[in-house]
C-alpha atoms as one frame of an Amber mdcrd trajectory, in Angstrom:
protein
 -60.333 -22.040 -29.639 -58.603 -24.084 -26.924 -60.575 -27.121 -25.381 -60.546
 -25.751 -22.549 -62.923 -23.186 -23.776 -65.037 -25.318 -25.036 -65.940 -28.531
 -22.661 -65.825 -26.538 -19.359 -68.556 -24.736 -20.286 -70.675 -27.322 -21.706
 -69.727 -29.614 -18.314 -71.197 -27.186 -16.432 -74.278 -26.490 -17.945 -75.164
 -30.400 -18.436 -74.435 -30.706 -15.228 -76.529 -27.647 -14.056 -79.490 -29.058
 -15.929 -79.307 -32.572 -14.668 -77.880 -32.067 -11.105 -80.321 -34.140  -9.782
 -79.935 -37.272 -12.251 -77.712 -40.099 -12.296 -74.604 -39.288 -13.926 -72.977
 -42.442 -13.021 -73.192 -45.878 -11.297 -71.560 -48.809 -10.773 -72.807 -51.334
  -8.377 -74.232 -49.910  -5.137 -72.612 -46.389  -6.093 -74.585 -44.399  -7.543
 -73.931 -40.656  -7.964 -75.905 -37.512  -9.468 -74.117 -34.490 -11.353 -74.421
 -32.979  -8.493 -72.737 -34.885  -6.234 -69.964 -35.542  -8.982 -69.811 -31.960
  -8.978 -69.556 -31.234  -5.054 -67.014 -34.421  -4.744 -64.763 -32.870  -7.666
 -64.749 -29.352  -6.531 -63.409 -30.820  -3.029 -60.486 -32.825  -4.869 -59.814
 -29.884  -6.890 -59.885 -27.448  -4.406 -57.555 -29.959  -2.024 -54.837 -30.462
  -5.112 -54.516 -26.668  -5.648 -54.185 -26.191  -1.752 -51.481 -28.877  -1.520
 -49.373 -27.052  -4.229 -50.664 -28.351  -7.287 -50.579 -25.899  -9.867 -51.572
 -25.503 -13.237 -49.585 -25.740 -15.616 -47.273 -28.202 -14.334 -46.831 -31.788
 -14.916 -49.701 -34.057 -15.522 -50.900 -36.323 -12.403 -51.223 -39.719 -12.667
 -53.850 -41.840 -12.090 -54.021 -45.253 -11.292 -57.077 -46.462 -10.039 -59.627
 -49.100 -10.894 -62.340 -48.261 -13.376 -64.869 -46.656 -10.998 -67.145 -43.709
 -10.219 -64.257 -42.542  -7.851 -61.830 -42.398 -10.874 -64.482 -40.299 -12.977
 -64.256 -38.342  -9.462 -60.454 -37.835  -9.687 -60.216 -36.955 -13.131 -62.938
 -34.116 -12.746 -61.267 -32.639  -9.832 -57.490 -33.028 -11.408 -59.223 -31.005
 -14.635 -61.329 -28.945 -12.278 -58.075 -27.807 -10.659 -56.590 -26.888 -13.862
 -54.246 -29.495 -13.702 -53.905 -32.624 -16.527 -53.777 -36.554 -15.768 -52.052
 -39.379 -17.181 -53.619 -42.508 -17.076
């Protein structure tokens, strides 16, 4: 069974069950699972709209470790793309 079929439903179920709970925090930035999901969905949608296509080359993510890096990774995966740290 591919990871895509296992990870996505589990991640969605956890996010839905804990929507109001904090998913991550760093300094003054705190994101709930619902906020993380909303921002990742927006980024994923923007990537698809800008011509990103599943099966293409991995996207490079060059960011400091932060809540926004987690949003970026989740958004790339939601767009059906791969990333390279």
